[in-house]
PyMOL Python script that loads the backbone (N, CA, C, O; Angstrom):
from pymol import cmd

cmd.read_pdbstr("""\
ATOM      1  N   UNK A   1     111.657  89.130 114.314  1.00  0.00           N
ATOM      2  CA  UNK A   1     112.242  88.142 115.217  1.00  0.00           C
ATOM      3  C   UNK A   1     113.351  88.736 116.138  1.00  0.00           C
ATOM      4  O   UNK A   1     114.096  89.597 115.669  1.00  0.00           O
ATOM      5  N   UNK A   2     113.476  88.368 117.267  1.00  0.00           N
ATOM      6  CA  UNK A   2     114.342  88.877 118.229  1.00  0.00           C
ATOM      7  C   UNK A   2     115.196  87.673 118.672  1.00  0.00           C
ATOM      8  O   UNK A   2     114.607  86.653 119.030  1.00  0.00           O
ATOM      9  N   UNK A   3     116.468  87.715 118.674  1.00  0.00           N
ATOM     10  CA  UNK A   3     117.420  86.688 119.046  1.00  0.00           C
ATOM     11  C   UNK A   3     117.298  86.474 120.512  1.00  0.00           C
ATOM     12  O   UNK A   3     117.473  87.382 121.324  1.00  0.00           O
ATOM     13  N   UNK A   4     116.972  85.161 120.854  1.00  0.00           N
ATOM     14  CA  UNK A   4     116.925  84.837 122.156  1.00  0.00           C
ATOM     15  C   UNK A   4     117.831  83.511 122.405  1.00  0.00           C
ATOM     16  O   UNK A   4     117.274  82.414 122.436  1.00  0.00           O
ATOM     17  N   UNK A   5     118.991  83.605 122.550  1.00  0.00           N
ATOM     18  CA  UNK A   5     119.954  82.532 122.536  1.00  0.00           C
ATOM     19  C   UNK A   5     120.161  82.002 121.185  1.00  0.00           C
ATOM     20  O   UNK A   5     120.584  82.802 120.350  1.00  0.00           O
ATOM     21  N   UNK A   6     119.937  80.795 120.826  1.00  0.00           N
ATOM     22  CA  UNK A   6     119.834  80.204 119.578  1.00  0.00           C
ATOM     23  C   UNK A   6     118.537  80.268 118.772  1.00  0.00           C
ATOM     24  O   UNK A   6     118.392  79.745 117.667  1.00  0.00           O
ATOM     25  N   UNK A   7     117.613  80.957 119.432  1.00  0.00           N
ATOM     26  CA  UNK A   7     116.188  80.926 118.808  1.00  0.00           C
ATOM     27  C   UNK A   7     115.755  82.337 118.418  1.00  0.00           C
ATOM     28  O   UNK A   7     116.026  83.314 119.116  1.00  0.00           O
ATOM     29  N   UNK A   8     115.103  82.400 117.329  1.00  0.00           N
ATOM     30  CA  UNK A   8     114.517  83.768 116.889  1.00  0.00           C
ATOM     31  C   UNK A   8     113.109  83.733 117.280  1.00  0.00           C
ATOM     32  O   UNK A   8     112.442  82.704 117.181  1.00  0.00           O
ATOM     33  N   UNK A   9     112.601  84.942 117.764  1.00  0.00           N
ATOM     34  CA  UNK A   9     111.180  85.030 118.192  1.00  0.00           C
ATOM     35  C   UNK A   9     110.647  86.081 117.311  1.00  0.00           C
ATOM     36  O   UNK A   9     111.295  87.117 117.161  1.00  0.00           O
ATOM     37  N   UNK A  10     109.477  85.895 116.692  1.00  0.00           N
ATOM     38  CA  UNK A  10     108.817  86.719 115.720  1.00  0.00           C
ATOM     39  C   UNK A  10     108.223  87.951 116.558  1.00  0.00           C
ATOM     40  O   UNK A  10     107.627  87.700 117.605  1.00  0.00           O
ATOM     41  N   UNK A  11     108.363  89.216 116.144  1.00  0.00           N
ATOM     42  CA  UNK A  11     107.518  90.270 116.562  1.00  0.00           C
ATOM     43  C   UNK A  11     106.322  90.432 115.723  1.00  0.00           C
ATOM     44  O   UNK A  11     106.367  90.568 114.500  1.00  0.00           O
ATOM     45  N   UNK A  12     105.177  90.411 116.481  1.00  0.00           N
ATOM     46  CA  UNK A  12     103.964  90.458 115.667  1.00  0.00           C
ATOM     47  C   UNK A  12     103.655  91.564 114.851  1.00  0.00           C
ATOM     48  O   UNK A  12     102.868  91.451 113.910  1.00  0.00           O
ATOM     49  N   UNK A  13     104.262  92.719 115.161  1.00  0.00           N
ATOM     50  CA  UNK A  13     104.046  93.981 114.366  1.00  0.00           C
ATOM     51  C   UNK A  13     104.780  94.130 112.992  1.00  0.00           C
ATOM     52  O   UNK A  13     104.364  94.879 112.109  1.00  0.00           O
ATOM     53  N   UNK A  14     105.877  93.377 112.882  1.00  0.00           N
ATOM     54  CA  UNK A  14     106.658  93.530 111.735  1.00  0.00           C
ATOM     55  C   UNK A  14     106.017  92.892 110.493  1.00  0.00           C
ATOM     56  O   UNK A  14     105.539  91.766 110.629  1.00  0.00           O
ATOM     57  N   UNK A  15     105.960  93.488 109.312  1.00  0.00           N
ATOM     58  CA  UNK A  15     105.457  92.917 108.197  1.00  0.00           C
ATOM     59  C   UNK A  15     106.397  91.930 107.671  1.00  0.00           C
ATOM     60  O   UNK A  15     105.978  90.968 107.027  1.00  0.00           O
ATOM     61  N   UNK A  16     107.638  92.104 107.901  1.00  0.00           N
ATOM     62  CA  UNK A  16     108.712  91.234 107.422  1.00  0.00           C
ATOM     63  C   UNK A  16     109.805  91.063 108.510  1.00  0.00           C
ATOM     64  O   UNK A  16     110.220  92.054 109.111  1.00  0.00           O
ATOM     65  N   UNK A  17     110.224  89.955 108.743  1.00  0.00           N
ATOM     66  CA  UNK A  17     111.347  89.641 109.765  1.00  0.00           C
ATOM     67  C   UNK A  17     112.105  88.438 109.427  1.00  0.00           C
ATOM     68  O   UNK A  17     111.532  87.359 109.277  1.00  0.00           O
ATOM     69  N   UNK A  18     113.378  88.577 109.301  1.00  0.00           N
ATOM     70  CA  UNK A  18     114.283  87.534 108.809  1.00  0.00           C
ATOM     71  C   UNK A  18     115.632  87.647 109.226  1.00  0.00           C
ATOM     72  O   UNK A  18     115.961  88.771 109.605  1.00  0.00           O
ATOM     73  N   UNK A  19     116.471  86.782 109.247  1.00  0.00           N
ATOM     74  CA  UNK A  19     117.866  86.913 109.355  1.00  0.00           C
ATOM     75  C   UNK A  19     118.372  87.646 108.149  1.00  0.00           C
ATOM     76  O   UNK A  19     117.837  87.508 107.050  1.00  0.00           O
ATOM     77  N   UNK A  20     119.389  88.411 108.354  1.00  0.00           N
ATOM     78  CA  UNK A  20     119.921  89.145 107.206  1.00  0.00           C
ATOM     79  C   UNK A  20     120.484  88.235 106.174  1.00  0.00           C
ATOM     80  O   UNK A  20     120.343  88.478 104.976  1.00  0.00           O
ATOM     81  N   UNK A  21     121.187  87.080 106.663  1.00  0.00           N
ATOM     82  CA  UNK A  21     121.731  86.056 105.664  1.00  0.00           C
ATOM     83  C   UNK A  21     120.670  85.490 104.716  1.00  0.00           C
ATOM     84  O   UNK A  21     120.831  85.321 103.508  1.00  0.00           O
ATOM     85  N   UNK A  22     119.502  85.204 105.459  1.00  0.00           N
ATOM     86  CA  UNK A  22     118.424  84.653 104.498  1.00  0.00           C
ATOM     87  C   UNK A  22     117.764  85.667 103.669  1.00  0.00           C
ATOM     88  O   UNK A  22     117.276  85.309 102.597  1.00  0.00           O
ATOM     89  N   UNK A  23     117.689  86.988 104.073  1.00  0.00           N
ATOM     90  CA  UNK A  23     117.088  88.053 103.287  1.00  0.00           C
ATOM     91  C   UNK A  23     117.934  88.309 102.113  1.00  0.00           C
ATOM     92  O   UNK A  23     117.394  88.499 101.023  1.00  0.00           O
ATOM     93  N   UNK A  24     119.243  88.330 102.242  1.00  0.00           N
ATOM     94  CA  UNK A  24     120.091  88.643 101.015  1.00  0.00           C
ATOM     95  C   UNK A  24     120.049  87.587  99.972  1.00  0.00           C
ATOM     96  O   UNK A  24     120.276  87.825  98.786  1.00  0.00           O
ATOM     97  N   UNK A  25     119.732  86.327 100.477  1.00  0.00           N
ATOM     98  CA  UNK A  25     119.670  85.250  99.480  1.00  0.00           C
ATOM     99  C   UNK A  25     118.273  84.994  98.899  1.00  0.00           C
ATOM    100  O   UNK A  25     118.138  84.098  98.067  1.00  0.00           O
ATOM    101  N   UNK A  26     117.290  85.689  99.270  1.00  0.00           N
ATOM    102  CA  UNK A  26     116.065  85.451  98.752  1.00  0.00           C
ATOM    103  C   UNK A  26     115.642  86.300  97.430  1.00  0.00           C
ATOM    104  O   UNK A  26     115.997  87.477  97.359  1.00  0.00           O
ATOM    105  N   UNK A  27     114.931  85.743  96.447  1.00  0.00           N
ATOM    106  CA  UNK A  27     114.571  86.740  95.439  1.00  0.00           C
ATOM    107  C   UNK A  27     113.627  87.768  95.980  1.00  0.00           C
ATOM    108  O   UNK A  27     112.770  87.506  96.824  1.00  0.00           O
ATOM    109  N   UNK A  28     113.830  88.989  95.437  1.00  0.00           N
ATOM    110  CA  UNK A  28     113.161  90.122  95.940  1.00  0.00           C
ATOM    111  C   UNK A  28     111.486  89.971  95.918  1.00  0.00           C
ATOM    112  O   UNK A  28     110.763  90.567  96.717  1.00  0.00           O
ATOM    113  N   UNK A  29     111.020  89.117  94.919  1.00  0.00           N
ATOM    114  CA  UNK A  29     109.652  88.792  94.836  1.00  0.00           C
ATOM    115  C   UNK A  29     109.068  88.124  96.056  1.00  0.00           C
ATOM    116  O   UNK A  29     107.940  88.401  96.463  1.00  0.00           O
ATOM    117  N   UNK A  30     109.935  87.154  96.689  1.00  0.00           N
ATOM    118  CA  UNK A  30     109.467  86.553  97.923  1.00  0.00           C
ATOM    119  C   UNK A  30     109.335  87.495  99.062  1.00  0.00           C
ATOM    120  O   UNK A  30     108.381  87.410  99.836  1.00  0.00           O
ATOM    121  N   UNK A  31     110.330  88.453  99.195  1.00  0.00           N
ATOM    122  CA  UNK A  31     110.265  89.488 100.247  1.00  0.00           C
ATOM    123  C   UNK A  31     109.006  90.400 100.096  1.00  0.00           C
ATOM    124  O   UNK A  31     108.263  90.717 101.025  1.00  0.00           O
ATOM    125  N   UNK A  32     108.873  90.784  98.764  1.00  0.00           N
ATOM    126  CA  UNK A  32     107.716  91.631  98.480  1.00  0.00           C
ATOM    127  C   UNK A  32     106.455  90.914  98.771  1.00  0.00           C
ATOM    128  O   UNK A  32     105.534  91.515  99.324  1.00  0.00           O
ATOM    129  N   UNK A  33     106.353  89.669  98.436  1.00  0.00           N
ATOM    130  CA  UNK A  33     105.136  88.882  98.716  1.00  0.00           C
ATOM    131  C   UNK A  33     104.862  88.852 100.289  1.00  0.00           C
ATOM    132  O   UNK A  33     103.707  88.875 100.715  1.00  0.00           O
ATOM    133  N   UNK A  34     105.870  88.804 101.057  1.00  0.00           N
ATOM    134  CA  UNK A  34     105.631  88.645 102.559  1.00  0.00           C
ATOM    135  C   UNK A  34     105.143  90.039 103.076  1.00  0.00           C
ATOM    136  O   UNK A  34     104.248  90.152 103.914  1.00  0.00           O
ATOM    137  N   UNK A  35     105.771  91.033 102.537  1.00  0.00           N
ATOM    138  CA  UNK A  35     105.409  92.508 102.898  1.00  0.00           C
ATOM    139  C   UNK A  35     103.909  92.742 102.499  1.00  0.00           C
ATOM    140  O   UNK A  35     103.114  93.209 103.315  1.00  0.00           O
ATOM    141  N   UNK A  36     103.583  92.441 101.358  1.00  0.00           N
ATOM    142  CA  UNK A  36     102.102  92.586 100.893  1.00  0.00           C
ATOM    143  C   UNK A  36     101.119  91.707 101.652  1.00  0.00           C
ATOM    144  O   UNK A  36     100.037  92.129 102.058  1.00  0.00           O
ATOM    145  N   UNK A  37     101.533  90.524 101.813  1.00  0.00           N
ATOM    146  CA  UNK A  37     100.596  89.591 102.554  1.00  0.00           C
ATOM    147  C   UNK A  37     100.419  90.060 104.006  1.00  0.00           C
ATOM    148  O   UNK A  37      99.367  89.777 104.579  1.00  0.00           O
ATOM    149  N   UNK A  38     101.303  90.704 104.590  1.00  0.00           N
ATOM    150  CA  UNK A  38     101.147  91.160 105.989  1.00  0.00           C
ATOM    151  C   UNK A  38     100.629  92.546 106.160  1.00  0.00           C
ATOM    152  O   UNK A  38     100.330  92.954 107.282  1.00  0.00           O
ATOM    153  N   UNK A  39     100.516  93.251 105.148  1.00  0.00           N
ATOM    154  CA  UNK A  39     100.008  94.639 105.161  1.00  0.00           C
ATOM    155  C   UNK A  39      98.428  94.695 105.503  1.00  0.00           C
ATOM    156  O   UNK A  39      97.654  93.910 104.955  1.00  0.00           O
ATOM    157  N   UNK A  40      98.035  95.563 106.340  1.00  0.00           N
ATOM    158  CA  UNK A  40      96.696  95.688 106.667  1.00  0.00           C
ATOM    159  C   UNK A  40      95.911  96.647 105.977  1.00  0.00           C
ATOM    160  O   UNK A  40      94.715  96.851 106.184  1.00  0.00           O
ATOM    161  N   UNK A  41      96.674  97.264 105.094  1.00  0.00           N
ATOM    162  CA  UNK A  41      95.987  98.399 104.323  1.00  0.00           C
ATOM    163  C   UNK A  41      96.141  98.121 102.670  1.00  0.00           C
ATOM    164  O   UNK A  41      96.931  97.277 102.246  1.00  0.00           O
ATOM    165  N   UNK A  42      95.435  98.794 101.941  1.00  0.00           N
ATOM    166  CA  UNK A  42      95.552  98.627 100.543  1.00  0.00           C
ATOM    167  C   UNK A  42      96.977  99.038 100.086  1.00  0.00           C
ATOM    168  O   UNK A  42      97.550 100.057 100.472  1.00  0.00           O
ATOM    169  N   UNK A  43      97.477  98.131  99.226  1.00  0.00           N
ATOM    170  CA  UNK A  43      98.892  98.490  98.717  1.00  0.00           C
ATOM    171  C   UNK A  43      98.707  99.152  97.302  1.00  0.00           C
ATOM    172  O   UNK A  43      98.127  98.633  96.348  1.00  0.00           O
ATOM    173  N   UNK A  44      99.246 100.270  97.333  1.00  0.00           N
ATOM    174  CA  UNK A  44      99.221 101.134  95.969  1.00  0.00           C
ATOM    175  C   UNK A  44     100.536 100.815  95.206  1.00  0.00           C
ATOM    176  O   UNK A  44     101.537 100.395  95.787  1.00  0.00           O
ATOM    177  N   UNK A  45     100.475 101.032  93.911  1.00  0.00           N
ATOM    178  CA  UNK A  45     101.728 100.706  93.055  1.00  0.00           C
ATOM    179  C   UNK A  45     102.848 101.546  93.505  1.00  0.00           C
ATOM    180  O   UNK A  45     103.990 101.109  93.361  1.00  0.00           O
ATOM    181  N   UNK A  46     102.653 102.703  94.033  1.00  0.00           N
ATOM    182  CA  UNK A  46     103.842 103.518  94.522  1.00  0.00           C
ATOM    183  C   UNK A  46     104.487 102.766  95.599  1.00  0.00           C
ATOM    184  O   UNK A  46     105.717 102.706  95.608  1.00  0.00           O
ATOM    185  N   UNK A  47     103.737 102.134  96.587  1.00  0.00           N
ATOM    186  CA  UNK A  47     104.265 101.508  97.680  1.00  0.00           C
ATOM    187  C   UNK A  47     105.010 100.240  97.165  1.00  0.00           C
ATOM    188  O   UNK A  47     106.108  99.972  97.654  1.00  0.00           O
ATOM    189  N   UNK A  48     104.464  99.446  96.199  1.00  0.00           N
ATOM    190  CA  UNK A  48     105.197  98.335  95.728  1.00  0.00           C
ATOM    191  C   UNK A  48     106.541  98.767  95.131  1.00  0.00           C
ATOM    192  O   UNK A  48     107.562  98.136  95.404  1.00  0.00           O
ATOM    193  N   UNK A  49     106.557  99.857  94.302  1.00  0.00           N
ATOM    194  CA  UNK A  49     107.920 100.341  93.721  1.00  0.00           C
ATOM    195  C   UNK A  49     108.860 100.641  94.737  1.00  0.00           C
ATOM    196  O   UNK A  49     110.039 100.302  94.633  1.00  0.00           O
ATOM    197  N   UNK A  50     108.370 101.311  95.799  1.00  0.00           N
ATOM    198  CA  UNK A  50     109.286 101.711  96.958  1.00  0.00           C
ATOM    199  C   UNK A  50     109.934 100.474  97.544  1.00  0.00           C
ATOM    200  O   UNK A  50     111.148 100.375  97.719  1.00  0.00           O
ATOM    201  N   UNK A  51     109.079  99.572  97.825  1.00  0.00           N
ATOM    202  CA  UNK A  51     109.388  98.293  98.423  1.00  0.00           C
ATOM    203  C   UNK A  51     110.325  97.552  97.561  1.00  0.00           C
ATOM    204  O   UNK A  51     111.274  97.004  98.121  1.00  0.00           O
ATOM    205  N   UNK A  52     110.201  97.452  96.276  1.00  0.00           N
ATOM    206  CA  UNK A  52     111.107  96.823  95.380  1.00  0.00           C
ATOM    207  C   UNK A  52     112.470  97.375  95.331  1.00  0.00           C
ATOM    208  O   UNK A  52     113.463  96.651  95.252  1.00  0.00           O
ATOM    209  N   UNK A  53     112.516  98.711  95.380  1.00  0.00           N
ATOM    210  CA  UNK A  53     113.773  99.526  95.436  1.00  0.00           C
ATOM    211  C   UNK A  53     114.420  99.349  96.772  1.00  0.00           C
ATOM    212  O   UNK A  53     115.641  99.200  96.790  1.00  0.00           O
ATOM    213  N   UNK A  54     113.777  99.348  97.842  1.00  0.00           N
ATOM    214  CA  UNK A  54     114.291  99.195  99.106  1.00  0.00           C
ATOM    215  C   UNK A  54     114.891  97.757  99.336  1.00  0.00           C
ATOM    216  O   UNK A  54     115.922  97.616  99.993  1.00  0.00           O
ATOM    217  N   UNK A  55     114.250  96.745  98.804  1.00  0.00           N
ATOM    218  CA  UNK A  55     114.712  95.431  98.893  1.00  0.00           C
ATOM    219  C   UNK A  55     116.086  95.222  98.061  1.00  0.00           C
ATOM    220  O   UNK A  55     117.025  94.576  98.524  1.00  0.00           O
ATOM    221  N   UNK A  56     116.105  95.801  96.855  1.00  0.00           N
ATOM    222  CA  UNK A  56     117.382  95.750  96.037  1.00  0.00           C
ATOM    223  C   UNK A  56     118.566  96.412  96.841  1.00  0.00           C
ATOM    224  O   UNK A  56     119.662  95.871  96.978  1.00  0.00           O
ATOM    225  N   UNK A  57     118.223  97.648  97.361  1.00  0.00           N
ATOM    226  CA  UNK A  57     119.304  98.340  97.949  1.00  0.00           C
ATOM    227  C   UNK A  57     119.815  97.692  99.224  1.00  0.00           C
ATOM    228  O   UNK A  57     121.016  97.573  99.467  1.00  0.00           O
ATOM    229  N   UNK A  58     118.839  97.278 100.027  1.00  0.00           N
ATOM    230  CA  UNK A  58     119.268  96.518 101.298  1.00  0.00           C
ATOM    231  C   UNK A  58     119.940  95.182 101.002  1.00  0.00           C
ATOM    232  O   UNK A  58     120.907  94.841 101.682  1.00  0.00           O
ATOM    233  N   UNK A  59     119.474  94.402 100.014  1.00  0.00           N
ATOM    234  CA  UNK A  59     120.176  93.235  99.724  1.00  0.00           C
ATOM    235  C   UNK A  59     121.678  93.305  99.434  1.00  0.00           C
ATOM    236  O   UNK A  59     122.510  92.525  99.897  1.00  0.00           O
ATOM    237  N   UNK A  60     121.931  94.350  98.597  1.00  0.00           N
ATOM    238  CA  UNK A  60     123.357  94.794  98.289  1.00  0.00           C
ATOM    239  C   UNK A  60     124.067  95.341  99.463  1.00  0.00           C
ATOM    240  O   UNK A  60     125.212  94.964  99.714  1.00  0.00           O
ATOM    241  N   UNK A  61     123.455  96.207 100.196  1.00  0.00           N
ATOM    242  CA  UNK A  61     124.156  96.879 101.325  1.00  0.00           C
ATOM    243  C   UNK A  61     124.480  95.943 102.471  1.00  0.00           C
ATOM    244  O   UNK A  61     125.518  96.124 103.107  1.00  0.00           O
ATOM    245  N   UNK A  62     123.616  94.909 102.784  1.00  0.00           N
ATOM    246  CA  UNK A  62     123.636  94.232 103.843  1.00  0.00           C
ATOM    247  C   UNK A  62     124.485  92.824 103.785  1.00  0.00           C
ATOM    248  O   UNK A  62     124.585  92.058 104.744  1.00  0.00           O
ATOM    249  N   UNK A  63     125.059  92.626 102.537  1.00  0.00           N
ATOM    250  CA  UNK A  63     125.723  91.327 102.396  1.00  0.00           C
ATOM    251  C   UNK A  63     127.096  91.344 103.351  1.00  0.00           C
ATOM    252  O   UNK A  63     127.861  92.301 103.471  1.00  0.00           O
ATOM    253  N   UNK A  64     127.200  90.164 103.936  1.00  0.00           N
ATOM    254  CA  UNK A  64     128.236  89.994 104.914  1.00  0.00           C
ATOM    255  C   UNK A  64     127.937  90.514 106.325  1.00  0.00           C
ATOM    256  O   UNK A  64     128.801  90.389 107.193  1.00  0.00           O
ATOM    257  N   UNK A  65     126.786  91.077 106.595  1.00  0.00           N
ATOM    258  CA  UNK A  65     126.416  91.611 107.895  1.00  0.00           C
ATOM    259  C   UNK A  65     125.537  90.613 108.550  1.00  0.00           C
ATOM    260  O   UNK A  65     124.596  90.104 107.942  1.00  0.00           O
ATOM    261  N   UNK A  66     125.836  90.315 109.825  1.00  0.00           N
ATOM    262  CA  UNK A  66     125.016  89.362 110.560  1.00  0.00           C
ATOM    263  C   UNK A  66     123.980  90.098 111.349  1.00  0.00           C
ATOM    264  O   UNK A  66     124.243  91.239 111.730  1.00  0.00           O
ATOM    265  N   UNK A  67     122.801  89.539 111.636  1.00  0.00           N
ATOM    266  CA  UNK A  67     121.706  90.130 112.356  1.00  0.00           C
ATOM    267  C   UNK A  67     120.356  89.703 111.939  1.00  0.00           C
ATOM    268  O   UNK A  67     120.135  88.645 111.350  1.00  0.00           O
ATOM    269  N   UNK A  68     119.464  90.574 112.270  1.00  0.00           N
ATOM    270  CA  UNK A  68     118.077  90.240 111.906  1.00  0.00           C
ATOM    271  C   UNK A  68     117.509  91.595 111.355  1.00  0.00           C
ATOM    272  O   UNK A  68     117.790  92.689 111.846  1.00  0.00           O
ATOM    273  N   UNK A  69     116.666  91.398 110.265  1.00  0.00           N
ATOM    274  CA  UNK A  69     116.031  92.561 109.518  1.00  0.00           C
ATOM    275  C   UNK A  69     114.552  92.605 109.749  1.00  0.00           C
ATOM    276  O   UNK A  69     113.853  91.606 109.579  1.00  0.00           O
ATOM    277  N   UNK A  70     114.051  93.817 110.156  1.00  0.00           N
ATOM    278  CA  UNK A  70     112.694  94.037 110.399  1.00  0.00           C
ATOM    279  C   UNK A  70     112.275  95.082 109.404  1.00  0.00           C
ATOM    280  O   UNK A  70     112.916  96.134 109.408  1.00  0.00           O
ATOM    281  N   UNK A  71     111.276  94.933 108.543  1.00  0.00           N
ATOM    282  CA  UNK A  71     110.711  95.782 107.612  1.00  0.00           C
ATOM    283  C   UNK A  71     109.207  96.080 107.886  1.00  0.00           C
ATOM    284  O   UNK A  71     108.434  95.140 108.073  1.00  0.00           O
ATOM    285  N   UNK A  72     108.784  97.362 107.913  1.00  0.00           N
ATOM    286  CA  UNK A  72     107.526  97.815 108.059  1.00  0.00           C
ATOM    287  C   UNK A  72     106.859  97.265 109.326  1.00  0.00           C
ATOM    288  O   UNK A  72     106.822  96.061 109.581  1.00  0.00           O
ATOM    289  N   UNK A  73     106.360  98.178 110.068  1.00  0.00           N
ATOM    290  CA  UNK A  73     105.578  97.853 111.419  1.00  0.00           C
ATOM    291  C   UNK A  73     104.247  98.451 111.330  1.00  0.00           C
ATOM    292  O   UNK A  73     104.023  99.514 110.752  1.00  0.00           O
ATOM    293  N   UNK A  74     103.374  97.734 111.920  1.00  0.00           N
ATOM    294  CA  UNK A  74     101.972  98.257 112.223  1.00  0.00           C
ATOM    295  C   UNK A  74     102.096  99.012 113.558  1.00  0.00           C
ATOM    296  O   UNK A  74     102.398  98.395 114.579  1.00  0.00           O
ATOM    297  N   UNK A  75     101.878 100.290 113.567  1.00  0.00           N
ATOM    298  CA  UNK A  75     102.116 101.066 114.806  1.00  0.00           C
ATOM    299  C   UNK A  75     100.658 101.373 115.177  1.00  0.00           C
ATOM    300  O   UNK A  75      99.896 101.994 114.436  1.00  0.00           O
ATOM    301  N   UNK A  76     100.326 100.875 116.415  1.00  0.00           N
ATOM    302  CA  UNK A  76      98.948 101.060 116.992  1.00  0.00           C
ATOM    303  C   UNK A  76      98.676 102.644 117.296  1.00  0.00           C
ATOM    304  O   UNK A  76      99.495 103.339 117.896  1.00  0.00           O
ATOM    305  N   UNK A  77      97.606 103.057 116.877  1.00  0.00           N
ATOM    306  CA  UNK A  77      97.185 104.509 117.069  1.00  0.00           C
ATOM    307  C   UNK A  77      96.268 104.611 118.296  1.00  0.00           C
ATOM    308  O   UNK A  77      95.418 103.746 118.508  1.00  0.00           O
ATOM    309  N   UNK A  78      96.434 105.623 119.070  1.00  0.00           N
ATOM    310  CA  UNK A  78      95.471 105.854 120.223  1.00  0.00           C
ATOM    311  C   UNK A  78      94.379 106.838 119.728  1.00  0.00           C
ATOM    312  O   UNK A  78      94.616 107.766 118.954  1.00  0.00           O
ATOM    313  N   UNK A  79      93.127 106.540 120.263  1.00  0.00           N
ATOM    314  CA  UNK A  79      92.118 107.569 120.028  1.00  0.00           C
ATOM    315  C   UNK A  79      91.364 107.320 118.714  1.00  0.00           C
ATOM    316  O   UNK A  79      90.475 108.093 118.356  1.00  0.00           O
TER     317      UNK A  79
END
""", "prot")
cmd.dss("prot")
cmd.show_as("cartoon", "prot")
cmd.util.cbc("prot")
cmd.orient("prot")
């Protein structure tokens, strides 16, 4: 999501997009569920473990910070 005045607009390529305040208050399983639901490829156990660690670290590190968080992007490939 991108801030446009008082409105947030979702970016279609981000697997997860949320305000930081909302993100830090959510259970990690909810964030992980959104990441896996929006992935277009098979999710391997190593990826799930990496996301779980990333979520825990970011939720602690971002407390008290305002803004929007984007996690994982689908990057179009040419050719």
